[in-house]
Steps between C-alpha positions, in 0.01 A plus 500: 500500500642843404294768653576866593547528875179646638525549880133607548373194311713262699399661825136456407549134403668445833212648689254283312705195568520584875121536518454157331737335746297626796161415349594145394664400829201643698256315286695174525559563876841352431840585342803716566425864425808661657759309291293571187473872569880531540557385149242720312725752338745238369224278361320800352820609324561148361157450360414853384841633397761237431401144415397376155194282575172438315181463705331344196772244474647425843712220378664697224847335472692815465337687794702620797452279809423598858538271800363603836722294706345634825181335389300596808484850355268364233231772533734753338564300192138406471395862524752605243403221261136598519594870449707412196212294347599143548170413657187703609518696830204304639726188522695686771206458737536129487841502660566171693159364420474122424545474127609857449791552263642741760636278784693607807827464300544545125429202279619508140246225404200703624574868466544673165822705510670308778829365370611282790315325790653618823446506869769288664754776578835475314370273215351757279836680457664172398227462239564850374863413455414193307264691270777762433751224425249343263449827326871553457557150365227553246631844412181671594478876571245485785604602849410328825398714805485339841375666825631362823407593865780608730405236748508239214875579475544285822443192273827343396353411158503864415882520513543178309283657223695828521829319457363303204366812326838685523697195391280456196502868425123541491496872409128440386408459869398794724421428872311743713523477876187640677703618811211586729700381808215287647394142490231293668637516855644850495802693386727315270814636667387345828410156366790449256667816363546488124668837459706624328308361213672679215837405625404130518377496140812689384717240668308225300588685176190704440472867401301679764311822563311622799188721476185625658248238393210753514665774288409450138777724376757282677329185382514624142864591520594158652321296235622711215856495623701565181837406660418149601806274481478227230496148618359571843159449647355808662329546836298813615490515884180706556445652850132478560243531776280213576149593472584815304208726438288414792625643829348234726655217301842670503516474876610144563548133402155398633363589148724252324222242467198703622257626255295809577138477607239640263467794725869558521532451119250785450707737706826384339363541141395852587861570634660370183263701274509826700831491687320575823577270803172400681 
C-alpha cells in the first residue's frame, strides 16, 4: 500500500478501532481489552497506511503478512479487519460466541484476514520467522510483520527465533514489540524484567529502533526507515500504555483479562469519542 501520510485520518481510524474494542469485549463479557488498546496505533498504521492486502482476496499470495504473536490481544486485529472491510462490522458482536469466526485468539482457518493462528505465547513469532524464510526462498517481495508483547519476551522460544532470523538474514521481517510494561500479574519488570529490549535484539543481530508507540509520526518514520541495513531483520520497540485511551483501564493490571460491563463501556466509548474522562 502506498498512501500519503494523513495524520488526521489515521487518528480517526484509531478512535473507531478503540470504540469497537470496548463494545465487542463488553458484549462478549470476555476478552483482553487493555492489551488490545495498547496496540491500536501500530495496528492502525499497518492496515491503513503500510501493508499491501486485499479484503476481497484475503489469501492473495503476494500480500504482506501480519502475525499477532500476542494472540490474546485479538480484539484489536478483529476491529482493524472489520474496519478495513474483511468482514461486516456486525460480526464483531459475536466475539467468543460458540461457532463465531472471532474466537478468543486469532484462528487463520476461521477469520478472513488472519494470517496465522496464535495464542500460545512465543510460538507466533516463530511462525512469522518461518513465513519470512519461505518468502525469501521463493523470492517473493512481501513483508512479514509480527507483533510481540513485552511479557512474551520472557519465553525462550522468542530468542531462538530471533537468532534464526538474524542468521538467515531475513530482512523481509519486521517485529514490533508492544512494550506496555505490564502482564497478567503486574509490572513486567517485577515478574521477569525483559529490558533493555532494543539492546537484546541488537545483540542477536537485529537492527533496532525505539519509539513512542502511540505517536503516528514516530511510527511512520520507523516503518519508512530509508537507512535500514541490508540483510538484517528489523525490530521496532514501541513504548505504549496498556489500556491507552481509557483512563480507568490505564490504571493497572486488573484489566488484563477483565472486559468492561455494559455500563462501563458506555462511559468508556464516550471518553474515547469526546476526550472527556467521566
